[in-house]
OpenMM code with the backbone's topology and positions (N, CA, C; nanometers):
from openmm import Vec3, app, unit

residues = "MET GLN VAL LEU GLY LEU SER LEU VAL VAL GLY ILE ALA THR TRP HIS GLY ALA PRO VAL ALA GLU SER LEU TRP SER THR ILE SER LYS THR PRO GLU GLU SER ALA ALA ILE GLU GLN SER ALA TYR TYR ALA GLY CYS ASP ASP ALA ARG ALA ALA SER VAL ALA PRO ILE TYR ARG GLY GLN PRO GLY TYR ARG GLU GLY MET ASP GLY ASP LEU ASP GLY ILE ALA CYS GLU PRO TYR ARG".split()
positions = [
    Vec3(0.0822, -0.1193, 0.0000),
    Vec3(0.0000, 0.0000, 0.0000),
    Vec3(0.0865, 0.1256, 0.0000),
    Vec3(0.1995, 0.1216, 0.0731),
    Vec3(0.2882, 0.2378, 0.0761),
    Vec3(0.3497, 0.2644, -0.0603),
    Vec3(0.3801, 0.1571, -0.1337),
    Vec3(0.4368, 0.1728, -0.2675),
    Vec3(0.3358, 0.2408, -0.3591),
    Vec3(0.2098, 0.2043, -0.3479),
    Vec3(0.1051, 0.2661, -0.4281),
    Vec3(0.0941, 0.4148, -0.3959),
    Vec3(0.0982, 0.4497, -0.2681),
    Vec3(0.0914, 0.5896, -0.2270),
    Vec3(0.2099, 0.6688, -0.2789),
    Vec3(0.3297, 0.6115, -0.2690),
    Vec3(0.4496, 0.6775, -0.3190),
    Vec3(0.4426, 0.6947, -0.4704),
    Vec3(0.3955, 0.5942, -0.5395),
    Vec3(0.3808, 0.6019, -0.6846),
    Vec3(0.2842, 0.7131, -0.7230),
    Vec3(0.1783, 0.7252, -0.6490),
    Vec3(0.0797, 0.8292, -0.6757),
    Vec3(0.1401, 0.9676, -0.6559),
    Vec3(0.2150, 0.9861, -0.5484),
    Vec3(0.2792, 1.1149, -0.5202),
    Vec3(0.3798, 1.1494, -0.6300),
    Vec3(0.4618, 1.0538, -0.6696),
    Vec3(0.5609, 1.0769, -0.7744),
    Vec3(0.4912, 1.1089, -0.9061),
    Vec3(0.3852, 1.0391, -0.9370),
    Vec3(0.3100, 1.0646, -1.0604),
    Vec3(0.2500, 1.2035, -1.0636),
    Vec3(0.1920, 1.2460, -0.9536),
    Vec3(0.1324, 1.3795, -0.9465),
    Vec3(0.2401, 1.4861, -0.9588),
    Vec3(0.3528, 1.4689, -0.8900),
    Vec3(0.4622, 1.5663, -0.8974),
    Vec3(0.5151, 1.5767, -1.0400),
    Vec3(0.5272, 1.4638, -1.1072),
    Vec3(0.5744, 1.4638, -1.2457),
    Vec3(0.4744, 1.5332, -1.3366),
    Vec3(0.3477, 1.5043, -1.3180),
    Vec3(0.2430, 1.5640, -1.4016),
    Vec3(0.2401, 1.7158, -1.3856),
    Vec3(0.2554, 1.7640, -1.2620),
    Vec3(0.2535, 1.9081, -1.2374),
    Vec3(0.3822, 1.9749, -1.2832),
    Vec3(0.4927, 1.9057, -1.2787),
    Vec3(0.6212, 1.9646, -1.3146),
    Vec3(0.6523, 1.9611, -1.4623),
    Vec3(0.5832, 1.8776, -1.5391),
    Vec3(0.6137, 1.8622, -1.6814),
    Vec3(0.6017, 1.9924, -1.7607),
    Vec3(0.4948, 2.0712, -1.7452),
    Vec3(0.4878, 2.1961, -1.8234),
    Vec3(0.6000, 2.2930, -1.7898),
    Vec3(0.6406, 2.2979, -1.6645),
    Vec3(0.7486, 2.3881, -1.6246),
    Vec3(0.8797, 2.3415, -1.6868),
    Vec3(0.9061, 2.2113, -1.6818),
    Vec3(1.0289, 2.1575, -1.7411),
    Vec3(1.0295, 2.1804, -1.8915),
    Vec3(0.9163, 2.1593, -1.9568),
    Vec3(0.9066, 2.1821, -2.1008),
    Vec3(0.9309, 2.3288, -2.1333),
    Vec3(0.8733, 2.4181, -2.0539),
    Vec3(0.8927, 2.5609, -2.0752),
    Vec3(1.0379, 2.6002, -2.0549),
    Vec3(1.1012, 2.5461, -1.9521),
    Vec3(1.2408, 2.5768, -1.9262),
    Vec3(1.3276, 2.5320, -2.0422),
    Vec3(1.3070, 2.4101, -2.0903),
    Vec3(1.3852, 2.3602, -2.2037),
    Vec3(1.3590, 2.4450, -2.3271),
    Vec3(1.2346, 2.4803, -2.3491),
    Vec3(1.1984, 2.5634, -2.4630),
    Vec3(1.2686, 2.6977, -2.4560),
    Vec3(1.2786, 2.7534, -2.3366),
    Vec3(1.3407, 2.8845, -2.3186),
    Vec3(1.4905, 2.8786, -2.3435),
    Vec3(1.5596, 2.7788, -2.2901),
    Vec3(1.7048, 2.7755, -2.3037),
    Vec3(1.7508, 2.7216, -2.4382),
    Vec3(1.6636, 2.6587, -2.5148),
    Vec3(1.7029, 2.6050, -2.6444),
    Vec3(1.6818, 2.7055, -2.7573),
    Vec3(1.6294, 2.8243, -2.7264),
    Vec3(1.6059, 2.9279, -2.8271),
    Vec3(1.6905, 3.0503, -2.7954),
    Vec3(1.7222, 3.1261, -2.8990),
    Vec3(1.7928, 3.2518, -2.8759),
    Vec3(1.6948, 3.3514, -2.8141),
    Vec3(1.7456, 3.4546, -2.7481),
    Vec3(1.6553, 3.5559, -2.6920),
    Vec3(1.5655, 3.6198, -2.7986),
    Vec3(1.6174, 3.6366, -2.9177),
    Vec3(1.5372, 3.6949, -3.0262),
    Vec3(1.4231, 3.6018, -3.0670),
    Vec3(1.4526, 3.4712, -3.0740),
    Vec3(1.3483, 3.3741, -3.1081),
    Vec3(1.2399, 3.3706, -3.0008),
    Vec3(1.2811, 3.3698, -2.8755),
    Vec3(1.1839, 3.3683, -2.7650),
    Vec3(1.0971, 3.4928, -2.7672),
    Vec3(1.1576, 3.6101, -2.7889),
    Vec3(1.0813, 3.7351, -2.7932),
    Vec3(0.9805, 3.7335, -2.9075),
    Vec3(1.0206, 3.6818, -3.0232),
    Vec3(0.9296, 3.6761, -3.1383),
    Vec3(0.8105, 3.5851, -3.1087),
    Vec3(0.8360, 3.4723, -3.0432),
    Vec3(0.7274, 3.3793, -3.0095),
    Vec3(0.6339, 3.4430, -2.9071),
    Vec3(0.6915, 3.5025, -2.8023),
    Vec3(0.6094, 3.5644, -2.6983),
    Vec3(0.5224, 3.6761, -2.7558),
    Vec3(0.5740, 3.7509, -2.8515),
    Vec3(0.5007, 3.8630, -2.9090),
    Vec3(0.4050, 3.8203, -3.0196),
    Vec3(0.4022, 3.6920, -3.0536),
    Vec3(0.3152, 3.6456, -3.1611),
    Vec3(0.1680, 3.6421, -3.1195),
    Vec3(0.1429, 3.6562, -2.9915),
    Vec3(0.0051, 3.6644, -2.9406),
    Vec3(0.0034, 3.7717, -2.8330),
    Vec3(-0.1096, 3.8369, -2.8159),
    Vec3(-0.1197, 3.9413, -2.7149),
    Vec3(-0.2517, 3.9272, -2.6418),
    Vec3(-0.2454, 3.9311, -2.5114),
    Vec3(-0.3646, 3.9305, -2.4266),
    Vec3(-0.3568, 4.0544, -2.3387),
    Vec3(-0.4646, 4.1283, -2.3297),
    Vec3(-0.4662, 4.2517, -2.2511),
    Vec3(-0.4395, 4.2236, -2.1035),
    Vec3(-0.4757, 4.1085, -2.0576),
    Vec3(-0.4549, 4.0705, -1.9180),
    Vec3(-0.4861, 3.9235, -1.8992),
    Vec3(-0.4728, 3.8790, -1.7758),
    Vec3(-0.4949, 3.7375, -1.7464),
    Vec3(-0.6399, 3.6947, -1.7690),
    Vec3(-0.7351, 3.7852, -1.7480),
    Vec3(-0.8752, 3.7491, -1.7748),
    Vec3(-0.8931, 3.7126, -1.9213),
    Vec3(-0.8291, 3.7882, -2.0103),
    Vec3(-0.8374, 3.7571, -2.1535),
    Vec3(-0.7678, 3.6252, -2.1859),
    Vec3(-0.6536, 3.6011, -2.1235),
    Vec3(-0.5816, 3.4751, -2.1472),
    Vec3(-0.6634, 3.3563, -2.0965),
    Vec3(-0.7254, 3.3723, -1.9810),
    Vec3(-0.8097, 3.2635, -1.9283),
    Vec3(-0.9314, 3.2412, -2.0169),
    Vec3(-0.9896, 3.3505, -2.0672),
    Vec3(-1.1063, 3.3376, -2.1558),
    Vec3(-1.0683, 3.2645, -2.2847),
    Vec3(-0.9427, 3.2803, -2.3281),
    Vec3(-0.8957, 3.2117, -2.4483),
    Vec3(-0.8442, 3.0708, -2.4170),
    Vec3(-0.8535, 3.0304, -2.2908),
    Vec3(-0.8101, 2.8971, -2.2448),
    Vec3(-0.6617, 2.8710, -2.2705),
    Vec3(-0.5781, 2.9741, -2.2531),
    Vec3(-0.4344, 2.9557, -2.2723),
    Vec3(-0.3559, 2.9744, -2.1428),
    Vec3(-0.4235, 3.0091, -2.0342),
    Vec3(-0.3550, 3.0317, -1.9066),
    Vec3(-0.3362, 2.8993, -1.8338),
    Vec3(-0.2288, 2.8810, -1.7629),
    Vec3(-0.1167, 2.9716, -1.7450),
    Vec3(-0.0289, 2.9759, -1.8699),
    Vec3(0.0442, 3.0854, -1.8851),
    Vec3(0.1335, 3.1044, -1.9992),
    Vec3(0.2769, 3.1025, -1.9464),
    Vec3(0.3584, 3.0150, -2.0038),
    Vec3(0.4962, 3.0007, -1.9595),
    Vec3(0.5901, 3.0864, -2.0444),
    Vec3(0.6991, 3.1327, -1.9810),
    Vec3(0.7992, 3.2123, -2.0518),
    Vec3(0.8401, 3.1379, -2.1791),
    Vec3(0.8426, 3.2086, -2.2908),
    Vec3(0.8777, 3.1483, -2.4184),
    Vec3(0.7575, 3.1057, -2.5003),
    Vec3(0.6377, 3.1107, -2.4411),
    Vec3(0.5159, 3.0753, -2.5137),
    Vec3(0.4485, 3.2016, -2.5670),
    Vec3(0.3703, 3.1868, -2.6745),
    Vec3(0.2982, 3.3026, -2.7282),
    Vec3(0.2097, 3.3674, -2.6216),
    Vec3(0.2194, 3.5000, -2.6106),
    Vec3(0.1361, 3.5750, -2.5179),
    Vec3(0.2004, 3.6025, -2.3832),
    Vec3(0.3134, 3.5373, -2.3525),
    Vec3(0.3790, 3.5617, -2.2236),
    Vec3(0.4399, 3.7013, -2.2228),
    Vec3(0.4232, 3.7708, -2.1115),
    Vec3(0.4966, 3.8952, -2.0879),
    Vec3(0.5072, 3.9149, -1.9374),
    Vec3(0.6162, 3.9790, -1.8990),
    Vec3(0.6445, 3.9962, -1.7572),
    Vec3(0.5350, 4.0740, -1.6852),
    Vec3(0.4652, 4.1618, -1.7555),
    Vec3(0.3588, 4.2394, -1.6940),
    Vec3(0.2449, 4.1538, -1.6413),
    Vec3(0.2333, 4.0321, -1.6901),
    Vec3(0.1283, 3.9412, -1.6434),
    Vec3(0.1838, 3.8347, -1.5492),
    Vec3(0.3130, 3.8406, -1.5208),
    Vec3(0.3793, 3.7446, -1.4334),
    Vec3(0.4135, 3.8153, -1.3030),
    Vec3(0.3201, 3.8179, -1.2117),
    Vec3(0.3326, 3.8952, -1.0887),
    Vec3(0.4541, 3.8629, -1.0038),
    Vec3(0.4940, 3.7361, -0.9973),
    Vec3(0.6082, 3.7008, -0.9139),
    Vec3(0.7346, 3.6724, -0.9948),
    Vec3(0.7282, 3.6973, -1.1250),
    Vec3(0.8417, 3.6827, -1.2172),
    Vec3(0.9089, 3.5457, -1.2096),
    Vec3(0.8246, 3.4410, -1.1977),
    Vec3(0.8786, 3.3053, -1.1931),
    Vec3(0.8735, 3.2359, -1.3291),
    Vec3(0.8338, 3.3109, -1.4318),
    Vec3(0.8274, 3.2525, -1.5656),
    Vec3(0.6910, 3.1944, -1.5991),
    Vec3(0.5938, 3.2139, -1.5114),
    Vec3(0.4584, 3.1623, -1.5355),
    Vec3(0.3615, 3.2782, -1.5170),
    Vec3(0.3003, 3.3206, -1.6265),
    Vec3(0.2024, 3.4293, -1.6204),
    Vec3(0.0625, 3.3700, -1.6056),
    Vec3(-0.0210, 3.4428, -1.5362),
    Vec3(-0.1622, 3.4047, -1.5186),
    Vec3(-0.1780, 3.2691, -1.4490),
    Vec3(-0.1007, 3.2542, -1.3424),
    Vec3(-0.1113, 3.1308, -1.2641),
    Vec3(-0.2485, 3.1231, -1.1980),
    Vec3(-0.2991, 3.0015, -1.1789),
    Vec3(-0.4260, 2.9897, -1.1082),
    Vec3(-0.4097, 3.0323, -0.9623),
    Vec3(-0.5128, 3.0900, -0.9088),
    Vec3(-0.5098, 3.1309, -0.7692),
    Vec3(-0.5181, 3.0083, -0.6809),
    Vec3(-0.4486, 3.0117, -0.5689),
    Vec3(-0.4513, 2.8979, -0.4752),
    Vec3(-0.5124, 2.9402, -0.3466),
] * unit.nanometer
topology = app.Topology()
chain = topology.addChain("A")
for resn in residues:
    res = topology.addResidue(resn, chain)
    for name in ("N", "CA", "C"):
        topology.addAtom(name, app.Element.getBySymbol(name[0]), res)
């Protein structure tokens, strides 16, 4: 039973961490110019607009990301409230 619980915890942690890891790899594998072009390829006036378009959260390097929507500057804009 403990193995099942541990497996569940590891699975959940992996599932939640995958988008961040993908975003990080995406960011470091592109030049700053490429990342800026991708981020500027979409524009949302704010997080309400991004959520309405079903694209939130937006990770650094993804279309629509900008620091103005990333309140804690962790590379994730329009994070869900906890």
